[in-house]
C-alpha positions in Angstrom: 10.0 -5.5 -18.3 8.6 -7.0 -15.1 5.3 -5.4 -14.0 6.5 -5.2 -10.4 10.1 -5.0 -9.2 11.2 -4.8 -5.6 14.5 -3.2 -4.6 16.1 -2.4 -1.3 15.4 1.0 0.1 17.8 3.6 -1.3 18.0 2.0 -4.7 17.0 5.3 -6.2 20.4 6.7 -5.4 22.6 3.8 -6.6 24.7 4.0 -9.7 24.0 1.8 -12.7 20.8 0.3 -14.0 19.7 -1.5 -10.9 17.8 1.5 -9.5 14.7 3.4 -10.0 16.3 5.8 -12.5 17.7 2.9 -14.5 14.4 1.3 -14.7 12.8 4.5 -16.0 15.5 4.9 -18.6 14.7 1.4 -19.9 11.2 2.8 -20.8 12.7 5.9 -22.6 10.7 6.7 -25.7 7.7 4.5 -24.7 4.5 5.2 -22.7 6.0 4.0 -19.5 3.1 4.2 -17.1 5.7 3.5 -14.4 5.1 4.2 -10.7 7.5 4.1 -7.7 6.8 4.0 -4.0 8.2 2.7 -0.8 6.4 -0.4 0.6 6.4 -0.4 4.4 4.8 -3.8 4.6 7.7 -5.2 2.5 10.4 -2.6 3.3 11.2 -2.4 -0.4 11.2 0.3 -3.0 8.6 -0.9 -5.6 8.5 0.1 -9.2 5.3 -0.9 -10.9 4.4 -0.8 -14.6 0.7 0.0 -14.8 -1.6 2.4 -12.9 -4.2 -0.2 -12.0 -1.5 -2.5 -10.6 0.0 0.5 -8.7 -3.3 1.6 -7.2 -4.1 -1.9 -5.9 -0.6 -2.2 -4.4 -1.4 1.0 -2.5 -4.8 -0.3 -1.4 -3.1 -3.4 -0.1 -0.4 -1.4 1.6 -2.8 0.6 3.7 -5.3 -2.2 4.3 -4.9 -3.4 7.9 -6.3 -6.8 7.1 -3.5 -7.4 4.5 -0.3 -8.9 5.9 1.7 -8.7 2.7 1.5 -9.0 -1.1 3.9 -9.8 -3.9 4.0 -10.3 -7.7 4.2 -14.0 -8.5 6.9 -13.3 -11.1 9.3 -12.1 -8.4 9.9 -15.7 -7.5 9.9 -17.1 -11.0 13.2 -18.3 -12.5 14.7 -16.3 -15.4 13.7 -19.0 -17.9 10.0 -19.1 -16.7 7.3 -18.7 -19.3 6.5 -15.3 -20.5 2.9 -15.5 -19.2 4.2 -15.8 -15.6 6.9 -13.1 -16.0 4.4 -10.8 -17.7 1.6 -11.4 -15.3 -0.1 -8.4 -13.7 -1.3 -10.4 -10.7 -0.8 -9.4 -7.1 -0.7 -12.4 -4.7 -2.2 -11.0 -1.5 -1.9 -12.7 1.9 -4.3 -11.5 4.7 -3.5 -11.5 8.4 -6.0 -14.4 9.0 -3.9 -16.6 6.6 -6.3 -16.5 3.7 -5.1 -15.5 0.2 -6.4 -13.9 -3.0 -4.9 -13.2 -6.4 -5.8 -9.8 -7.8 -5.6 -9.8 -11.6 -5.0 -6.1 -12.5 -5.9 -4.7 -15.9 -7.2 -1.4 -17.3 -10.1 -3.2 -19.0 -12.0 -6.4 -18.2 -12.2 -7.0 -22.0 -8.4 -7.1 -22.3 -8.0 -9.7 -19.6 -10.6 -12.5 -19.3 -10.7 -14.7 -16.3 -9.9 -18.2 -17.5 -10.4 -19.6 -14.0 -12.0 -18.5 -10.8 -9.1 -19.8 -8.7 -5.5 -21.0 -8.9 -4.3 -23.8 -6.6 -7.3 -23.1 -4.4 -6.7 -19.4 -4.2 -9.6 -17.1 -5.4 -8.8 -14.9 -8.4 -10.4 -11.4 -8.5 -10.3 -9.2 -11.6 -9.3 -5.6 -10.7 -9.8 -2.9 -13.3 -9.9 0.9 -13.8 -13.5 0.8 -12.8 -12.6 -0.5 -9.3 -10.0 2.3 -9.0 -12.4 5.0 -10.1 -14.9 3.8 -7.5 -12.3 4.2 -4.8 -10.5 7.4 -5.8 -11.0 9.0 -2.4 -9.5 6.0 -0.7 -6.6 6.0 -3.1 -5.8 9.7 -2.4 -6.1 9.1 1.4 -4.0 5.9 1.1 -1.2 7.8 -0.8 -1.2 10.5 1.9 -0.8 7.8 4.7 1.9 6.0 2.8 3.8 9.3 2.3 3.5 10.0 6.1 5.2 6.6 6.8 7.9 7.2 4.2 8.7 10.7 5.6 9.3 9.2 9.1 11.0 6.0 7.8 14.3 6.8 9.4 13.0 8.4 12.6 11.8 6.9 15.9 8.0 7.2 16.1 7.6 5.2 19.3 7.3 8.2 21.6 4.6 9.7 19.3 2.9 6.3 19.1 2.7 6.1 22.9 1.5 9.7 23.2 -1.4 9.0 20.8 -2.3 5.8 22.7 -2.3 7.7 26.0 -4.6 10.3 24.5 -7.0 7.6 23.2 -7.2 6.1 26.6 -8.9 9.3 27.8 -11.4 9.5 25.0 -12.7 6.9 22.5 -13.3 9.4 19.7 -11.3 12.4 18.6 -10.0 14.0 15.3 -7.1 13.5 13.0 -6.0 17.1 13.7 -6.0 16.8 17.5 -3.9 13.6 17.4 -1.4 15.1 15.0 -0.9 18.2 17.0 -0.2 16.8 20.5 2.3 19.1 22.3 5.9 18.1 22.6 5.9 15.9 19.4 6.7 16.5 15.8 3.4 16.6 13.8 5.0 14.5 11.0 6.0 11.8 13.5 2.5 11.9 15.1 1.0 11.4 11.6 3.2 8.4 10.9 2.4 7.0 14.3 -1.3 7.4 13.7 -0.9 5.5 10.4 0.9 2.7 12.3 -2.0 2.5 14.8 -4.4 2.3 11.8 -2.4 -0.7 10.4 -2.3 -2.3 13.9 -6.1 -2.0 13.9 -6.0 0.1 17.1 -7.9 3.0 15.5 -10.5 3.4 12.8 -10.1 6.2 10.3 -12.7 6.8 7.5 -10.7 6.6 4.3 -13.6 6.3 1.9 -16.2 9.1 2.5 -14.0 12.2 2.3 -10.4 13.4 1.8 -8.6 13.4 5.1 -8.6 16.7 7.0 -7.9 17.9 10.5 -11.6 17.2 11.3 -11.6 13.6 10.1 -12.9 11.4 13.0 -10.5 8.9 14.6 -12.1 6.2 16.8 -10.3 3.9 19.2 -11.0 0.2 18.5 -11.2 -2.5 21.1 -9.7 -5.9 20.4 -13.2 -7.2 19.8 -14.2 -4.5 17.3 -10.9 -4.9 15.4 -11.3 -8.6 15.0 
C-alpha cells in the first residue's frame, strides 16, 4: 500500500475501492495506522499510512512558507522499485522555490540517512520525537485545517474582507474578536482567518498554547512577512 494517496475531493462517498473506505478495508485485520484529511494546498483528499507522515503533512499544510508537498511515489510508474513506492518521504516545496525532503519514520534507528541530500535537495529525518516536541502546534494545525474543510464549499471572501478591514483599524487583536465580527458566520470568519495566516497577512502563535478566543492575532506588514 502506498504511504500517501491523493484522491479528488468527495472520494469518500464513491462506490468501489477507489475511495477512503476502500483503502481502509484493504488494511482490515492489520494495524492500519491510516489517516485521512483534506489538503487545501493540493485540493485533494489524502490518505496517509503512518502517524509521523500524517503529522508532518499537517505541519506542511498549515505552514505559510510551504507552497506544496507531495509523496515522490505519486509520480512513480507502476513498475518502479519497491524502495521508491514504499518511501515515506515528503517532497516539500517552499514559496521561495527551495525544496526539502522530509524522511518520516517513528524511530531514527529504523531509518538511517544514507545521504544528506538527493539531487541537490536536503534530506531531513523526521521522527516521533519531532512530533512530540510540537504537539501544541499539531493540535492547533488540525483545528485550522478543520476550519478550512468546514468552509470548503462556501464563499469566505466577505469574511476575509471584514477581517482585513478590522485589522486596518488595529494592528493587534484576538482570535475571538476576529471570529465574532457582526453580520458574519463565525465558522466562515475562522476559515478566512486561516487563509490570512496562510497568506502571511497575520501572525498567530500556534506553538505556545492551544488556540482560544484570547489568542493574540497580529497584522503583518509585507516587510515583516518576508
